[in-house]
Steps between C-alpha positions, in 0.01 A plus 500: 500500500170325569407361839681496831850347526672366799678771716849508355737781524805594299761746614608790277803699533699737291765242449304184422295419198152383561544198276752343740213452760217386277391146411400445138141406457449261204128594484581867464279748303605574148522875549732705721364690795533866565549583875504840660634579854327761709644643823832453677844492330372318187226764444445553120704196402348290211607148436426283204478139627573245232221246453757217520543596876131420574261718694629785723540430864227625730755667734850638425758595766741783421809519723704822491858467618659848553790453753264526801213274609324321219170649409226247385189601299232250394281558196161316447369433139163631383409342166334738258480272200647170405827669389513811722529556867605752764723422793390726794733570798373311795417720797612356830 
């Protein structure tokens, strides 16, 4: 999780697994990452991102489909260490 990455976003929903949207990075770190979500509908969620998937994305988009209009939340990554980070809800 070192250094800036190009702005890439991945959509998360309750029905799609994250790994379906992520490219595999052959130069990935050897340790898994621990990611905490703060704010919005994902508040309190903790994800373990496998090292084989590469570095966590700088921005993640969560789309909530509930029978009405879709609700979109974006989370921006703040790296704490090489293997830990916090996704904060983006304020519009």
